[in-house]
C-alpha positions as a LaTeX table, in Angstrom:
\begin{tabular}{lrrr}
\hline
Residue & $x$ (\AA) & $y$ (\AA) & $z$ (\AA) \\
\hline
Met1 & $-1.35$ & $-33.89$ & 69.26 \\
Asn2 & $-0.42$ & $-30.57$ & 70.82 \\
Lys3 & $-2.70$ & $-27.53$ & 70.59 \\
Val4 & $-0.48$ & $-25.59$ & 68.16 \\
Val5 & $-0.40$ & $-28.45$ & 65.65 \\
Leu6 & $-4.16$ & $-29.00$ & 66.00 \\
Ala7 & $-4.87$ & $-25.29$ & 65.45 \\
Thr8 & $-2.64$ & $-25.28$ & 62.35 \\
Val9 & $-4.44$ & $-28.32$ & 60.90 \\
Ile10 & $-7.86$ & $-26.76$ & 61.52 \\
Ala11 & $-6.82$ & $-23.40$ & 60.03 \\
Thr12 & $-5.36$ & $-25.05$ & 56.94 \\
Ala13 & $-8.45$ & $-27.19$ & 56.44 \\
Ser14 & $-10.70$ & $-24.15$ & 56.69 \\
Leu15 & $-8.73$ & $-22.46$ & 53.91 \\
Ala16 & $-8.96$ & $-25.48$ & 51.62 \\
Gly17 & $-11.94$ & $-26.72$ & 49.69 \\
Cys18 & $-13.74$ & $-25.72$ & 46.55 \\
Ser19 & $-15.45$ & $-22.54$ & 45.48 \\
Ser20 & $-16.85$ & $-21.42$ & 42.16 \\
Val21 & $-17.93$ & $-18.20$ & 40.50 \\
Pro22 & $-19.82$ & $-17.54$ & 37.21 \\
Met23 & $-17.49$ & $-17.92$ & 34.23 \\
Glu24 & $-17.24$ & $-16.04$ & 30.91 \\
Ser25 & $-17.71$ & $-17.81$ & 27.58 \\
Arg26 & $-14.69$ & $-19.51$ & 26.03 \\
Ala27 & $-14.72$ & $-16.93$ & 23.19 \\
Val28 & $-14.48$ & $-13.97$ & 25.59 \\
Glu29 & $-11.77$ & $-15.75$ & 27.59 \\
Met30 & $-9.68$ & $-16.52$ & 24.50 \\
Gln31 & $-9.93$ & $-12.90$ & 23.30 \\
Ala32 & $-8.69$ & $-11.64$ & 26.70 \\
Lys33 & $-5.79$ & $-14.11$ & 26.51 \\
Glu34 & $-4.54$ & $-12.48$ & 23.28 \\
Phe35 & $-3.20$ & $-9.61$ & 25.44 \\
Asn36 & $-4.07$ & $-6.99$ & 22.82 \\
Pro37 & $-3.36$ & $-3.35$ & 23.67 \\
Pro38 & $-6.29$ & $-1.65$ & 25.38 \\
Ser39 & $-8.59$ & 0.85 & 23.62 \\
Glu40 & $-7.39$ & 4.41 & 23.05 \\
Asp41 & $-6.89$ & 6.48 & 26.22 \\
Thr42 & $-7.22$ & 3.43 & 28.47 \\
Ala43 & $-5.07$ & 0.91 & 30.32 \\
Gly44 & $-5.90$ & $-2.76$ & 30.73 \\
Ile45 & $-5.88$ & $-4.48$ & 34.10 \\
Tyr46 & $-5.82$ & $-8.23$ & 34.58 \\
Val47 & $-6.62$ & $-9.33$ & 38.12 \\
Phe48 & $-5.84$ & $-12.98$ & 38.73 \\
Arg49 & $-5.83$ & $-15.54$ & 41.50 \\
Lys50 & $-3.63$ & $-18.59$ & 41.06 \\
Asp51 & $-5.04$ & $-22.10$ & 41.12 \\
Thr52 & $-3.66$ & $-23.03$ & 44.54 \\
Phe53 & $-4.81$ & $-25.15$ & 47.45 \\
Val54 & $-4.60$ & $-22.43$ & 50.11 \\
Gly55 & $-7.87$ & $-20.54$ & 50.40 \\
Ala56 & $-9.58$ & $-22.60$ & 47.72 \\
Ala57 & $-12.95$ & $-22.39$ & 49.50 \\
Leu58 & $-12.86$ & $-18.59$ & 49.74 \\
Lys59 & $-14.34$ & $-16.06$ & 47.33 \\
Lys60 & $-12.98$ & $-12.54$ & 47.60 \\
Asp61 & $-14.32$ & $-9.33$ & 46.03 \\
Val62 & $-12.10$ & $-7.09$ & 43.92 \\
Trp63 & $-12.76$ & $-3.41$ & 43.20 \\
Ile64 & $-11.15$ & $-0.83$ & 40.91 \\
Glu65 & $-11.89$ & 2.52 & 42.47 \\
Lys66 & $-15.56$ & 2.18 & 43.56 \\
Glu67 & $-16.51$ & $-0.28$ & 40.80 \\
Cys68 & $-16.92$ & $-3.98$ & 41.48 \\
Val69 & $-14.70$ & $-6.09$ & 39.21 \\
Gly70 & $-16.10$ & $-9.33$ & 40.62 \\
Gln71 & $-15.51$ & $-12.18$ & 43.03 \\
Thr72 & $-12.43$ & $-14.30$ & 42.67 \\
Ala73 & $-12.10$ & $-17.98$ & 43.37 \\
Lys74 & $-9.02$ & $-20.11$ & 42.88 \\
Gly75 & $-7.90$ & $-20.31$ & 39.27 \\
Val76 & $-9.73$ & $-17.31$ & 37.77 \\
Phe77 & $-8.92$ & $-13.92$ & 36.27 \\
Phe78 & $-10.72$ & $-10.74$ & 35.23 \\
Tyr79 & $-9.87$ & $-8.19$ & 32.56 \\
Lys80 & $-11.00$ & $-4.57$ & 32.78 \\
Glu81 & $-10.14$ & $-1.48$ & 30.75 \\
Val82 & $-9.78$ & 1.64 & 32.88 \\
Pro83 & $-9.05$ & 5.31 & 32.19 \\
Gly84 & $-5.40$ & 5.77 & 31.30 \\
Asn85 & $-2.95$ & 8.27 & 32.76 \\
Glu86 & $-4.67$ & 8.12 & 36.14 \\
Arg87 & $-3.81$ & 6.90 & 39.62 \\
Leu88 & $-6.12$ & 4.00 & 40.45 \\
Glu89 & $-6.82$ & 2.05 & 43.60 \\
Ile90 & $-7.44$ & $-1.65$ & 43.29 \\
Ser91 & $-8.93$ & $-3.14$ & 46.46 \\
Thr92 & $-9.83$ & $-6.55$ & 47.77 \\
Glu93 & $-11.87$ & $-7.52$ & 50.76 \\
Ser94 & $-9.89$ & $-9.05$ & 53.56 \\
Glu95 & $-10.55$ & $-10.24$ & 57.07 \\
Phe96 & $-11.01$ & $-6.90$ & 58.83 \\
Ser97 & $-10.72$ & $-4.18$ & 56.16 \\
Pro98 & $-9.95$ & $-3.85$ & 52.45 \\
Asn99 & $-6.38$ & $-4.13$ & 51.24 \\
Thr100 & $-5.49$ & $-1.68$ & 48.50 \\
Leu101 & $-2.88$ & $-1.46$ & 45.74 \\
Thr102 & $-2.36$ & 1.88 & 43.98 \\
Ile103 & $-1.04$ & 2.00 & 40.42 \\
Glu104 & $-0.34$ & 4.77 & 37.92 \\
Ala105 & $-2.25$ & 3.39 & 34.93 \\
Gln106 & $-0.64$ & 4.62 & 31.71 \\
Asn107 & $-2.47$ & 4.76 & 28.36 \\
Gly108 & $-1.90$ & 1.67 & 26.24 \\
Lys109 & $-0.31$ & $-0.48$ & 28.95 \\
Leu110 & $-1.43$ & $-3.79$ & 30.42 \\
Tyr111 & $-1.10$ & $-4.43$ & 34.15 \\
Phe112 & $-1.25$ & $-7.74$ & 35.99 \\
Val113 & $-2.42$ & $-7.75$ & 39.59 \\
Glu114 & $-2.26$ & $-10.92$ & 41.64 \\
Gln115 & $-4.76$ & $-11.41$ & 44.43 \\
Phe116 & $-3.53$ & $-13.94$ & 46.97 \\
Ile117 & $-5.01$ & $-15.51$ & 50.09 \\
Lys118 & $-3.17$ & $-15.28$ & 53.38 \\
Met119 & $-3.80$ & $-16.70$ & 56.81 \\
Gly120 & $-6.02$ & $-14.60$ & 59.06 \\
Ala121 & $-7.13$ & $-14.69$ & 62.69 \\
Phe122 & $-10.57$ & $-16.13$ & 61.89 \\
Val123 & $-10.76$ & $-16.63$ & 58.12 \\
Gly124 & $-8.31$ & $-16.23$ & 55.28 \\
Gly125 & $-7.58$ & $-12.67$ & 54.26 \\
Ala126 & $-6.65$ & $-11.40$ & 50.80 \\
Asp127 & $-4.06$ & $-8.99$ & 49.48 \\
Leu128 & $-2.87$ & $-7.68$ & 46.11 \\
Gln129 & 0.49 & $-7.27$ & 44.42 \\
Leu130 & 1.57 & $-6.02$ & 41.02 \\
Ala131 & 3.07 & $-8.84$ & 38.96 \\
His132 & 5.69 & $-8.56$ & 36.22 \\
Ala133 & 3.98 & $-8.62$ & 32.79 \\
Glu134 & 5.55 & $-11.92$ & 31.67 \\
Thr135 & 4.67 & $-13.62$ & 34.95 \\
Gly136 & 1.13 & $-12.26$ & 34.76 \\
Lys137 & 0.62 & $-13.42$ & 31.19 \\
Ser138 & 1.93 & $-16.88$ & 32.02 \\
Glu139 & $-0.47$ & $-17.18$ & 34.97 \\
Val140 & $-3.51$ & $-15.82$ & 33.09 \\
Leu141 & $-2.98$ & $-18.35$ & 30.28 \\
Arg142 & $-3.50$ & $-21.16$ & 32.85 \\
Leu143 & $-6.69$ & $-19.72$ & 34.34 \\
Gly144 & $-10.36$ & $-19.39$ & 33.44 \\
Met145 & $-12.03$ & $-16.00$ & 33.01 \\
Ala146 & $-14.70$ & $-15.16$ & 35.58 \\
Lys147 & $-17.70$ & $-12.95$ & 34.85 \\
Gly148 & $-17.42$ & $-9.58$ & 36.50 \\
Gly149 & $-19.65$ & $-7.36$ & 38.57 \\
Asp150 & $-20.86$ & $-9.68$ & 41.34 \\
Cys151 & $-19.46$ & $-8.40$ & 44.65 \\
Asp152 & $-20.91$ & $-9.11$ & 48.09 \\
Ser153 & $-19.08$ & $-6.35$ & 49.96 \\
Thr154 & $-18.65$ & $-2.62$ & 49.45 \\
Ile155 & $-15.43$ & $-0.63$ & 49.51 \\
Gln156 & $-15.60$ & 2.44 & 51.73 \\
\hline
\end{tabular}
């Protein structure tokens, strides 16, 4: 087996596996999956990570501004209401530095942010992208809701 193939196999294996995070109750999860409009003067943000093989062993922190949303694992989502009509930074830890997505959160709107794992030099990194509302809802309906507020890193 040549060195490139061996390195690819080792890298892929290191990104696979199983990881878990504390989960919300079924009642809280089902309420979040109703996709109700957020409270007055706020926007709602769903952060989700698909249930995929790549990076399954990795947990990655997510932050909105300087507040910890929680740690993701494969197949989980979070829901957080944030001040509306504000520019917000959503960040995730990655291999060398946080990756950030900026959104203009409008009152009364729901936003769906996908966190995804990507290959890194030493470990898998993470990044964020804004998902279309219908795509986001479809994904969230397949996932479990993680409990928030348990980050290992800090966002500078």
